[in-house]
C-alpha positions in Angstrom: -27.2 -2.5 -23.1 -26.3 -0.5 -26.0 -25.1 3.0 -24.9 -28.2 4.6 -26.9 -30.6 2.9 -25.1 -29.2 3.9 -21.7 -29.2 7.4 -22.9 -33.1 6.8 -24.4 -33.7 5.6 -20.8 -32.4 8.6 -19.1 -34.4 10.8 -21.6 -37.8 8.9 -20.6 -37.1 9.1 -17.0 -37.2 13.2 -17.1 -39.0 14.3 -20.5 -38.0 17.3 -22.1 -39.5 19.2 -25.0 -37.4 18.9 -27.9 -38.3 21.2 -31.3 -38.0 19.6 -34.7 -38.1 22.6 -37.2 -37.6 20.7 -40.5 -41.2 20.1 -41.4 -40.0 19.9 -44.9 -38.5 16.5 -44.5 -40.4 13.4 -44.0 -37.5 11.6 -41.8 -38.5 14.3 -39.3 -42.2 13.1 -39.3 -40.8 9.4 -39.3 -38.4 10.4 -36.2 -41.3 12.4 -34.4 -43.8 9.4 -34.2 -40.9 7.1 -32.9 -39.5 9.5 -30.4 -43.3 9.9 -29.3 -44.3 6.4 -29.1 -41.2 5.5 -27.3 -41.8 8.4 -24.6 -38.3 9.8 -25.2 -39.2 13.3 -25.6 -42.1 15.8 -26.1 -41.7 16.8 -29.8 -43.1 20.0 -31.3 -42.8 20.4 -35.0 -42.8 23.9 -36.8 -44.8 24.0 -40.1 -47.7 25.7 -41.7 -50.9 23.5 -42.3 -49.9 22.7 -45.7 -46.4 21.8 -45.0 -47.6 19.3 -42.2 -50.3 17.9 -44.3 -47.7 17.3 -47.4 -44.7 16.1 -45.8 -46.5 14.3 -42.8 -49.0 12.4 -45.1 -49.5 8.8 -43.7 -48.0 9.4 -40.3 -50.1 9.5 -37.1 -49.0 12.9 -35.4 -51.2 12.3 -32.1 -49.3 13.4 -29.2 -47.0 15.7 -31.2 -47.1 19.5 -31.0 -47.4 21.3 -34.3 -47.0 24.9 -34.3 -48.0 27.3 -37.2 -45.1 30.0 -37.4 -47.6 32.1 -39.0 -50.5 31.8 -36.5 -48.8 30.9 -33.4 -50.7 32.7 -30.3 -47.0 33.1 -28.9 -45.9 34.8 -31.9 -45.5 38.0 -30.7 -43.5 36.9 -27.4 -40.9 35.7 -29.8 -40.8 38.5 -32.1 -40.2 40.7 -28.8 -37.3 38.5 -27.5 -35.8 38.4 -31.2 -35.8 42.3 -31.1 -34.4 42.4 -27.4 -31.5 40.0 -28.0 -30.5 41.5 -31.4 -31.9 45.3 -31.7 -28.4 46.4 -31.4 -27.3 44.4 -34.6 -30.6 46.5 -36.4 -33.0 43.6 -35.9 -36.4 45.2 -36.0 -39.6 43.5 -35.3 -40.6 43.4 -39.1 -37.0 41.9 -39.7 -37.4 39.5 -36.9 -40.8 38.4 -38.3 -39.5 38.1 -41.7 -36.5 36.0 -40.6 -38.7 33.5 -38.1 -40.9 32.7 -41.2 -38.2 32.4 -43.6 -35.9 30.1 -41.3 -38.0 27.8 -38.6 -34.3 27.5 -36.7 -34.9 31.0 -35.4 -38.3 30.3 -34.5 -37.0 27.0 -32.6 -34.6 29.0 -30.7 -37.1 31.6 -29.6 -38.8 28.9 -28.1 -36.5 27.8 -26.3 -35.0 31.1 -25.3 -38.6 31.9 -23.7 -39.0 28.8 -21.9 -41.4 26.9 -24.3 -39.0 24.1 -25.3 -35.8 22.7 -23.7 -33.7 21.9 -26.9 -33.8 21.7 -30.7 -32.3 18.9 -33.4 -32.0 20.4 -37.1 -29.6 19.5 -40.1 -31.2 17.0 -41.9 -31.8 19.2 -44.8 -29.7 22.1 -43.6 -26.0 22.9 -43.3 -24.1 23.1 -39.8 -24.0 26.6 -40.3 -27.6 26.9 -40.6 -28.1 25.2 -37.3 -25.6 26.9 -35.1 -25.8 30.6 -36.3 -29.2 30.9 -35.0 -28.5 29.2 -31.6 -25.3 31.3 -31.2 -27.3 34.6 -31.7 -30.0 33.9 -29.7 -28.9 31.2 -27.0 -25.2 32.0 -26.9 -22.5 30.1 -25.0 -22.4 29.1 -21.6 -21.1 31.4 -19.1 -17.3 31.6 -19.3 -17.1 29.5 -22.7 -15.9 31.0 -25.7 -16.9 28.6 -28.3 -19.1 25.9 -29.7 -17.8 22.3 -30.3 -18.7 19.2 -31.5 -18.3 15.4 -30.2 -19.5 11.9 -31.3 -20.3 9.6 -28.6 -18.3 6.1 -30.0 -19.4 2.7 -28.9 -16.7 0.0 -30.2 -16.7 -3.7 -29.6 -13.3 -3.3 -28.2 -14.6 -3.5 -24.7 -10.9 -3.4 -23.4 -10.5 0.1 -24.2 -12.0 3.1 -22.9 -15.1 2.6 -20.8 -16.0 -0.9 -21.8 -15.7 0.2 -25.3 -17.0 3.8 -25.2 -15.6 7.1 -26.2 -16.1 10.5 -26.5 -14.3 12.1 -29.6 -13.9 15.8 -30.3 -13.6 17.9 -31.9 -15.0 16.4 -34.9 -17.2 18.8 -36.2 -17.0 22.4 -35.6 -13.9 24.4 -35.1 -11.3 24.8 -38.0 -8.9 26.8 -35.6 -7.6 25.2 -32.9 -5.1 27.2 -30.3 -4.1 25.9 -27.0 -6.6 28.0 -24.9 -9.8 26.3 -27.3 -8.2 22.9 -27.0 -8.1 23.3 -23.5 -11.6 24.3 -23.1 -12.8 21.4 -25.6 -10.9 19.0 -23.2 -13.2 20.3 -20.3 -16.5 20.2 -22.3 -16.0 16.6 -23.4 -15.2 15.7 -19.8 -18.5 17.0 -18.7 -20.1 15.5 -21.8 -18.8 12.1 -21.3 -19.8 12.2 -17.8 -23.2 12.9 -18.3 -23.8 10.5 -21.3 -21.6 7.4 -19.9 -22.1 8.2 -16.2 -18.3 7.1 -15.6 -15.2 9.4 -14.9 -13.6 10.9 -17.9 -10.0 10.2 -18.6 -9.0 13.0 -21.3 -6.1 12.2 -23.5 -4.9 15.3 -25.6 -3.5 13.9 -28.4 -1.0 14.3 -31.0 1.9 12.4 -32.9 4.1 12.9 -30.2 4.1 11.6 -26.7 5.6 13.8 -24.0 8.4 15.6 -25.9 9.2 12.5 -28.4 8.4 15.2 -31.4 9.4 18.9 -31.4 7.1 21.0 -33.8 4.7 23.7 -33.2 1.5 21.5 -33.6 3.2 19.5 -30.8 3.7 22.9 -28.8 -0.1 24.0 -28.9 -0.9 20.4 -27.5 1.5 20.5 -24.7 0.1 24.1 -23.7 -3.3 22.9 -24.0 -2.5 20.3 -21.2 -0.8 23.0 -19.1 -3.9 25.5 -19.5 -6.4 22.9 -18.8 -4.5 21.3 -15.8 -4.1 24.6 -14.2 -8.0 25.6 -15.0 -9.7 22.4 -14.3 -7.4 20.4 -12.0 -10.4 18.3 -10.8 -10.3 16.4 -14.3 -8.1 13.5 -14.9 -6.4 14.7 -18.5 -2.8 14.1 -19.6 -0.6 14.4 -23.0 0.3 15.3 -25.3 -0.2 11.4 -26.3 0.0 9.0 -29.3 -3.2 7.3 -29.7 -1.5 4.1 -28.8 -0.1 5.6 -25.5 -3.7 7.1 -24.9 -5.4 3.3 -25.2 -3.2 0.6 -24.6 -1.6 0.2 -21.1 1.5 -1.8 -22.4 2.7 1.2 -24.8 1.3 3.8 -22.1 4.0 1.8 -19.5 6.7 2.4 -22.0 6.0 5.9 -23.5 4.0 7.7 -20.7 5.0 5.9 -17.2 3.5 7.5 -14.3 0.3 8.9 -16.0 -2.9 8.5 -14.7 -4.6 8.7 -18.0 -2.2 7.1 -20.7 -3.5 3.5 -21.6 -6.6 4.3 -19.9 -8.2 7.3 -21.8 -12.0 7.5 -22.8 -12.3 11.0 -24.1 -10.3 11.6 -26.9 -9.4 15.4 -27.8 -7.8 15.4 -31.3 -5.5 18.5 -32.2 -7.3 19.5 -35.4 -11.0 19.1 -36.9 -9.6 17.1 -39.7 -8.1 14.5 -37.6 -11.1 14.4 -35.2 -13.4 14.1 -38.5 -11.2 11.3 -40.1 -10.5 9.8 -36.7 -14.2 8.9 -36.0 -15.0 8.1 -39.5 -12.6 5.7 -39.8 -13.6 4.1 -36.4 -17.0 4.0 -37.8 -16.5 2.2 -40.9 -13.8 -0.2 -40.1 -14.6 -0.8 -37.0 -18.4 -0.8 -37.3 -18.8 1.4 -34.2 -21.7 3.2 -33.6 -21.0 6.9 -34.0 -23.8 9.1 -32.3 -23.4 12.8 -33.1 -21.9 15.3 -33.9 -23.6 16.4 -30.3 -22.7 20.2 -29.6 -21.3 21.5 -26.4 -20.8 24.8 -25.0 -24.3 26.2 -25.8 -26.4 27.9 -23.1 -29.1 25.1 -24.1 -28.7 22.0 -26.3 -28.9 22.4 -29.9 -28.0 19.8 -31.9 -26.8 19.1 -35.9 -27.6 16.1 -38.0 -25.9 14.8 -40.9 -27.9 15.6 -43.8 -27.4 11.9 -45.0 -29.0 10.9 -41.6 -32.1 8.4 -41.0 -34.9 8.7 -38.9 -33.2 6.4 -36.4 -30.5 9.1 -36.3 -32.6 11.7 -35.3 -34.2 9.9 -32.5 -30.9 9.3 -31.2 -29.9 12.8 -31.2 -33.2 13.8 -29.9 -33.0 11.5 -27.0 -29.1 12.8 -26.1 -30.2 16.4 -26.7 -33.1 15.7 -24.0 -30.4 14.6 -21.6 -28.2 17.6 -22.3 -31.4 19.6 -21.3 -31.7 17.4 -17.7 -28.2 18.5 -17.3 -28.4 22.3 -18.3 
């Protein structure tokens, strides 16, 4: 069974309510119908009657909840919550209402904050910033977590590597500037994500172009320091570095470059030293190895909110909704 089918099965076992705020996009409707028919989640669409009628034409919306942001009986509750959360930043009832009506992502996050939904998926026709900003303002990060990061769940045919060919790659989507503290935090969150979605023990490799001091540079030192921090803060996680990719994946190379490591040669969770490395890395594997790349999935928020590629298909939205539902089960 493909990993995404396993994730869908997990989602079906404990159905969560996921909001899709992009009612201006037909892919959202196609995905919502599939999600509902498959029983993956309870779907909420946010949109005016005109938006729903225009963009949802031809789709059977039976079983899907539609929320009109102008005439929702819960609207005042959300406005009050918005002011409670952001009043110190100058948000008034009037400006809260205007923002919610203008940007449905804010409405969706407030539904989650008030307990009326469990997660949000957006980004098919909005930027990553438009997706993450409302989530950070209204939902915030988990206690003790300083920043949000993004990972891809990668499924390859190279069954001899990772966990039967399956990996978590991070951070491939969010953070531009990494320091050692942030890398350590990404490692811990990625290990948690791997365990949640794959169900196996994470083995985290902190990647570099150096293995165990084979090269000297500030970039190498940054990763080596991140390993020290992570091992001190999260001793329960199997984690090692700095490791070159071949040493992280290949037992023969690992025996030469990192003998005695509990991770080298067996890594299934790869933490890249920069956003550019992570983004290039996942796309190389996706394109050249024809791997499944599910994500980017955000980690570190207090409630699950996930971003989509603007080039996504409806099936991509279905997959990310399933992953969001599983995150909500573990929130």
